[in-house]
C-alpha positions as CSV (number, residue, x, y, z in Angstrom):
1,M,116.8,133.2,80.0
2,K,113.6,132.7,78.3
3,N,111.5,135.5,77.7
4,T,108.5,133.4,79.0
5,H,110.0,133.6,82.8
6,L,107.3,135.5,85.3
7,I,109.3,138.2,86.6
8,F,108.0,139.4,89.9
9,L,108.0,142.7,91.2
10,L,110.4,143.0,94.9
11,L,108.2,144.3,97.6
12,A,109.3,144.6,101.1
13,P,109.6,142.6,103.5
14,F,110.2,139.8,100.7
15,C,109.9,139.1,97.3
16,I,108.7,136.6,95.2
17,G,110.9,135.2,92.4
18,A,110.4,134.4,89.1
19,N,110.2,130.7,87.5
20,P,109.6,129.4,84.1
21,V,106.2,128.8,82.6
22,L,106.6,125.5,81.1
23,E,104.8,124.2,77.9
24,N,101.8,121.8,78.1
25,Y,100.3,123.9,81.2
26,F,97.2,122.8,80.0
27,E,97.2,119.5,79.2
28,L,94.4,117.3,81.3
29,D,96.4,113.9,81.3
30,N,99.1,115.5,83.1
31,Q,99.7,112.8,85.6
32,E,102.1,115.0,87.7
33,R,99.6,117.9,87.3
34,A,97.1,115.5,88.6
35,R,99.5,114.4,91.7
36,Y,100.1,117.9,92.6
37,I,96.6,119.0,92.7
38,E,95.5,116.0,94.8
39,R,98.3,116.4,97.3
40,Y,97.7,120.3,98.0
41,R,94.0,120.9,97.6
42,Y,93.4,120.7,100.9
43,V,95.6,123.1,102.4
44,A,94.5,125.6,99.6
45,V,90.8,124.9,100.8
46,E,92.4,125.9,104.4
47,E,94.0,128.6,103.2
48,M,91.2,130.1,101.6
49,E,89.0,129.3,104.7
50,R,91.4,131.7,106.6
51,A,92.7,134.3,104.2
52,G,89.8,134.4,101.8
53,I,92.1,133.9,98.6
54,P,90.4,131.1,95.8
55,A,91.7,127.9,96.6
56,S,91.5,127.7,92.6
57,I,94.0,130.8,92.3
58,K,96.5,129.5,94.8
59,L,96.4,126.0,93.6
60,A,97.0,127.4,89.6
61,Q,100.1,129.9,91.5
62,G,101.7,126.9,92.9
63,I,101.6,125.0,90.0
64,L,102.7,127.7,87.9
65,E,105.5,129.0,90.0
66,S,106.6,125.6,91.2
67,A,106.3,123.8,87.8
68,D,103.9,120.9,89.3
69,G,106.5,121.0,92.4
70,K,109.8,119.7,90.5
71,S,111.3,123.3,90.2
72,V,114.7,123.2,92.4
73,L,113.1,126.1,94.9
74,A,110.1,123.5,95.5
75,T,112.5,120.3,95.9
76,K,115.1,122.1,97.9
77,A,113.7,124.3,100.0
78,N,109.9,123.5,100.1
79,N,109.0,126.8,98.4
80,H,106.3,126.7,95.7
81,F,105.5,130.4,95.4
82,G,109.5,131.5,95.0
83,V,109.1,133.9,98.2
84,K,112.9,135.6,99.0
85,C,114.1,136.1,102.0
86,G,113.9,139.7,103.0
87,S,115.3,141.7,105.7
88,R,113.1,140.3,108.6
89,W,113.2,136.3,107.4
90,T,115.4,134.4,110.5
91,G,115.1,130.8,109.0
92,K,117.1,128.6,106.8
93,T,118.1,130.0,103.7
94,Y,118.5,128.9,99.6
95,Y,120.5,130.8,97.3
96,R,120.0,130.0,93.9
97,K,120.8,132.8,90.7
98,D,117.3,134.4,89.8
99,D,116.9,137.9,88.9
100,D,119.0,140.2,91.6
101,Y,122.1,142.1,90.2
102,D,124.9,143.4,91.8
103,D,125.6,147.3,91.0
104,K,128.0,146.2,88.0
105,G,125.1,144.6,86.5
106,R,126.1,140.9,86.9
107,L,123.8,138.4,88.1
108,I,123.9,137.3,91.8
109,E,122.4,134.5,94.0
110,S,119.5,135.3,95.3
111,C,118.2,134.4,99.0
112,F,115.0,132.5,99.4
113,R,113.2,131.4,102.3
114,V,113.4,127.6,103.3
115,Y,110.2,126.4,104.7
116,K,109.6,123.1,106.6
117,N,107.1,121.5,104.3
118,A,105.2,122.8,101.6
119,E,102.0,123.6,103.8
120,A,104.0,126.0,105.3
121,S,104.7,127.9,101.8
122,Y,101.0,128.0,100.9
123,R,100.6,130.0,104.5
124,A,103.2,132.2,103.9
125,H,101.7,133.0,100.2
126,S,98.6,134.0,101.9
127,D,100.7,136.0,104.5
128,F,102.5,137.8,101.7
129,L,98.9,138.8,99.9
130,T,97.1,139.7,103.0
131,D,100.2,141.7,104.6
132,P,98.7,144.9,106.0
133,R,101.7,146.8,104.3
134,K,100.5,145.5,101.4
135,K,97.1,146.7,101.2
136,Y,97.4,149.7,99.1
137,R,98.0,147.1,96.4
138,Y,96.3,143.8,97.2
139,G,93.8,145.0,99.2
140,F,91.0,145.3,96.3
141,L,91.2,142.0,95.8
142,F,89.5,140.7,98.7
143,D,86.3,142.4,97.4
144,I,86.2,140.3,94.6
145,P,84.0,136.8,95.7
146,V,86.3,133.7,96.3
147,T,84.1,132.0,93.4
148,D,85.2,134.5,90.7
149,Y,88.5,132.9,89.5
150,K,88.6,135.3,86.5
151,A,88.2,138.6,88.4
152,W,91.3,137.2,90.8
153,A,93.3,136.2,88.0
154,K,92.6,139.5,86.2
155,G,93.0,141.6,89.6
156,L,96.7,139.8,90.3
157,K,97.7,141.0,87.2
158,K,96.6,144.6,87.6
159,A,98.2,144.6,91.1
160,G,101.2,144.0,89.7
161,Y,102.1,140.8,91.0
162,A,103.5,139.6,88.0
163,T,104.8,141.1,84.9
164,N,103.7,138.4,82.3
165,P,101.3,140.0,80.2
166,K,99.8,136.8,79.7
167,Y,99.8,136.1,83.8
168,A,96.0,136.1,84.3
169,E,95.3,133.6,81.2
170,L,97.9,131.8,82.4
171,L,96.0,131.2,85.8
172,I,92.5,131.3,84.3
173,G,93.9,128.3,81.6
174,I,95.4,126.3,84.4
175,V,92.2,126.7,86.3
176,E,89.7,125.6,83.9
177,A,91.9,122.6,82.3
178,N,91.9,120.9,85.7
179,Q,88.8,122.2,87.1
180,L,90.3,123.7,89.9
181,N,87.1,126.2,90.7
182,Q,85.3,123.4,92.1
183,Y,87.3,123.5,95.1
184,D,86.0,127.5,95.8
185,F,83.0,125.8,96.7
186,M,84.3,123.5,99.0
187,T,84.8,123.9,103.0
188,V,87.4,122.3,104.7
189,V,84.7,119.6,106.1
190,D,83.5,118.9,102.6
191,M,87.1,118.2,101.6
192,E,87.4,115.5,104.5
193,L,84.5,114.1,103.5
194,K,84.6,114.0,99.5
195,F,88.2,113.3,99.5
196,K,89.4,111.4,102.5
197,D,90.2,108.4,100.9
198,D,92.7,110.5,98.5
199,L,94.2,111.8,101.4
200,K,94.8,108.8,103.1
201,R,96.5,107.6,100.1
202,E,99.2,110.5,100.4
203,S,100.2,108.5,103.5
204,I,101.9,110.9,105.8
205,L,100.3,114.6,106.0
206,Y,100.8,117.0,108.3
207,N,98.2,119.2,110.5
208,N,99.7,122.0,112.6
209,D,102.9,121.0,111.1
210,V,102.7,117.5,112.6
211,K,103.1,114.4,110.9
212,M,99.6,112.5,110.8
213,V,97.8,109.8,108.5
214,Y,94.0,109.0,108.4
215,A,93.1,105.8,109.7
216,E,91.3,103.1,107.8
217,E,87.7,101.4,109.1
218,G,88.5,98.9,111.9
219,Q,92.2,99.5,111.9
220,K,94.3,98.8,115.2
221,L,96.8,101.1,116.1
222,S,99.2,98.4,116.2
223,A,99.2,98.3,112.6
224,I,100.0,101.8,112.0
225,A,102.9,101.6,114.4
226,S,104.3,98.7,112.7
227,K,103.5,100.2,109.3
228,Y,105.6,103.6,110.1
229,E,108.3,101.6,112.6
230,L,107.0,103.3,116.0
231,K,106.9,102.0,119.1
232,L,103.1,101.5,119.9
233,S,103.6,103.2,123.0
234,R,104.5,106.1,121.3
235,L,101.6,106.1,118.8
236,V,99.6,105.9,122.5
237,E,100.9,108.9,124.0
238,Y,100.8,110.9,120.6
239,N,97.4,110.5,120.2
240,D,96.4,111.0,123.5
241,L,95.2,107.9,124.2
242,K,94.7,105.6,127.3
243,S,95.2,101.9,125.8
244,A,96.4,100.8,122.4
245,D,93.2,98.4,122.3
246,V,91.3,101.4,120.3
247,V,89.7,100.2,117.3
248,L,90.2,103.4,114.9
249,S,87.2,104.7,112.4
250,K,88.0,105.1,109.0
251,G,89.1,109.0,108.8
252,D,90.3,109.4,112.6
253,R,93.4,111.2,112.6
254,V,96.6,109.1,114.1
255,Y,99.6,111.4,114.5
256,L,102.8,110.1,114.2
257,Q,104.5,113.0,116.4
258,R,104.0,114.5,119.5
259,K,101.3,117.3,119.1
260,R,101.9,120.8,119.4
261,K,101.4,122.8,122.8
262,S,99.1,125.3,120.8
263,Y,97.7,125.7,117.4
264,R,99.7,127.3,115.3
265,G,97.6,128.5,112.0
266,R,93.8,130.3,112.7
267,P,91.1,130.7,113.7
268,S,92.9,130.9,117.2
269,F,89.7,129.4,119.3
270,H,87.3,126.5,118.3
271,V,83.1,127.1,118.9
272,V,81.8,123.6,120.3
273,K,79.5,122.0,117.9
274,S,77.0,119.6,119.0
275,G,78.5,115.9,119.9
276,E,82.2,117.5,120.3
277,T,84.6,116.4,122.7
278,M,87.8,118.2,124.0
279,Y,89.5,114.9,122.7
280,A,88.2,115.7,119.2
281,I,89.0,119.1,119.2
282,A,92.4,118.4,120.2
283,Q,92.8,115.8,117.2
284,R,91.3,118.1,115.0
285,Y,93.9,120.8,115.8
286,G,96.9,118.6,116.2
287,V,97.3,119.9,119.9
288,R,97.9,118.2,123.1
289,L,94.7,117.5,125.3
290,E,96.7,118.0,128.4
291,K,97.3,121.6,126.7
292,L,93.9,122.4,125.7
293,Y,92.4,121.8,128.9
294,K,95.4,123.8,130.7
295,K,94.4,126.6,128.3
296,N,90.7,126.9,128.8
297,R,91.0,126.5,132.8
298,L,89.3,123.2,132.6
299,F,89.9,119.8,134.7
300,A,90.6,117.1,132.3
301,G,87.7,114.8,131.8
302,T,84.9,117.5,131.8
303,E,83.3,118.7,128.3
304,P,82.6,122.2,127.3
305,A,79.1,123.1,126.1
306,V,77.6,123.9,122.9
307,G,78.4,126.9,121.4
308,E,81.2,127.7,123.6
309,R,84.8,128.7,122.7
310,I,87.7,126.7,123.0
311,S,91.1,128.8,123.0
312,L,93.4,126.9,121.0
313,R,96.4,129.0,121.5
314,K,96.5,131.0,124.7
315,K,95.5,131.0,128.3
316,V,92.0,131.9,128.6
317,K,91.1,134.9,131.3
318,K,89.1,133.6,134.7
319,N,86.1,135.3,133.6
320,A,86.3,133.5,130.0
321,I,86.1,130.1,131.4
322,P,83.9,127.6,128.9
323,R,80.7,126.8,130.6
324,L,80.2,122.8,131.0
325,K,77.9,120.4,129.7
326,S,75.5,119.3,132.3
327,Q,76.4,116.2,134.3
328,S,73.3,115.4,135.8
329,S,70.1,116.6,136.9
330,D,70.2,115.6,140.7
331,N,73.1,117.8,141.9
332,V,75.0,114.6,142.3
333,P,78.8,115.5,141.1
334,S,80.5,113.2,138.8
335,F,84.2,112.8,139.2
336,T,85.0,114.7,136.5
337,M,82.8,117.8,137.4
338,P,84.8,120.8,138.5
339,L,84.6,121.5,142.2
340,K,84.2,125.0,141.7
341,T,81.1,124.6,138.8
342,F,79.7,121.9,141.5
343,V,79.5,124.5,144.3
344,A,78.0,126.9,141.9
345,D,75.2,124.8,141.1
346,L,74.7,124.1,145.0
347,F,74.0,127.8,145.6
348,A,72.3,128.8,142.6
349,D,68.8,130.4,142.8
350,V,66.3,127.7,143.0
351,S,63.7,129.6,141.4
352,D,65.8,129.3,138.1
353,P,65.9,125.0,137.5
354,E,68.6,125.4,134.6
355,E,70.4,127.3,136.8
356,K,70.2,125.1,140.0
357,T,70.6,121.8,138.0
358,G,73.4,122.7,135.6
359,I,71.2,122.2,132.6
360,E,72.4,123.4,129.3
361,E,70.6,126.3,127.6
362,E,68.9,125.0,124.8
363,N,70.3,128.1,122.7
364,P,73.8,128.8,123.9
365,R,74.4,132.4,124.1
366,P,75.4,134.1,121.3
367,V,78.8,135.8,120.4
368,N,78.3,139.7,120.3
369,T,81.7,140.8,119.3
370,Y,85.0,139.9,118.4
371,T,88.2,141.2,118.9
372,V,90.8,141.0,115.6
373,E,93.9,139.3,116.6
374,K,97.3,138.9,113.9
375,G,96.8,136.9,110.9
376,D,92.7,137.9,110.7
377,T,90.9,138.8,107.8
378,L,87.4,139.7,107.5
379,Y,86.8,137.1,105.1
380,S,88.1,134.8,108.0
381,I,86.0,136.1,110.6
382,S,82.7,135.9,108.6
383,R,83.8,131.8,108.1
384,R,83.8,131.2,111.2
385,F,80.9,132.9,112.9
386,D,78.4,132.5,109.4
387,I,78.1,136.2,108.6
388,S,79.3,137.7,105.1
389,V,82.0,140.3,104.6
390,S,79.4,142.9,103.6
391,E,77.5,142.6,107.0
392,L,80.4,142.8,108.7
393,K,81.5,145.9,106.6
394,A,78.0,147.1,107.1
395,L,77.8,146.3,111.2
396,N,80.8,148.2,112.2
397,K,80.6,151.1,109.1
398,L,84.0,150.4,107.6
399,G,84.9,151.4,103.9
400,D,87.3,148.8,103.0
401,N,88.6,145.6,104.3
402,T,91.0,146.9,106.4
403,I,91.0,145.6,110.0
404,S,93.8,146.3,112.5
405,I,94.8,144.2,115.5
406,G,92.7,144.9,119.1
407,Q,89.9,146.2,116.8
408,V,86.4,145.2,118.2
409,L,83.9,144.1,115.5
410,K,80.0,144.0,116.0
411,L,79.1,140.7,114.9
412,N,75.3,141.1,115.0
């Protein structure tokens, strides 16, 4: 084996394996590199928002470890970061010789995780670095701004992520040669607005582990069904539509498989913005509309008020049912207004006209606290509630970025 191999330290519950450092890593005209970046920049930004790891660093590590997606592990196991099985892995596995030896010093096959798709590998990489059991090692990285890719690269080397003495320089070189740091200043929304055409050209994508494509302006559902050899009725069902006679807008998500019963990623809830509907939220997260209504104890066809939290994973408690948008100002019930909401409006205090008519508050009630869930980081919580990490730490008197499941954090 060449001495340029990256040998990663073995840590429970799983380990990061080795991959060769290829030549010409810093070439700007590398078409395979460009295609790799175009394909995975979106999930890199998603993971930056979720876990607080710079998108530039994640892409650079993916490029380095998977050889631009051409390594054996990337092509055979969708494993772009060389994640080994470990004792807790129960999914599919792939064996190949890497850097494990038996008690006689003979090289033996190592066990690597097999992922459903590359995006799952990207998420697993985030989970590795944010694992609470490794906070003693990688915790300090999350005090570094996501826009400082150089400090992150050097921090990974300092933490012992790789034994290659030039690991930090390799990452920095990849970032700068390919201008990957531009993604550290973007959000998922920015990506969709700026690169929607590029995402569309990639054909089939994944959202919530469900196959999907972006529609073109004026495209008909029948055209998509024909292109991907699907029954039109199936496509209507997959996308919670009432008929196939819908004219799509540019960038509309069209799912090619049945959506999931719940959102598998983070966040676990969505804060309703002006103009958003339950259907739009269901499409955004790849969740079945019917299930979304049931999780939030809402009647089909009703719409939540701006600022309400819509659960994407678990069924809300009875005291946490989202408020609805006002249906009318004259107490005439519509067919979509829940009966209990209408009755409550009828018996509201007549001295409060907003309560009587169900008119939505101009300023929705603020969220004052948040209970930490599995997979949360201070960074992901700060992005979700538009508050800085330093403010969160000050409000909650935190000495570092360590938080635990069930911990209640003050938000204001």
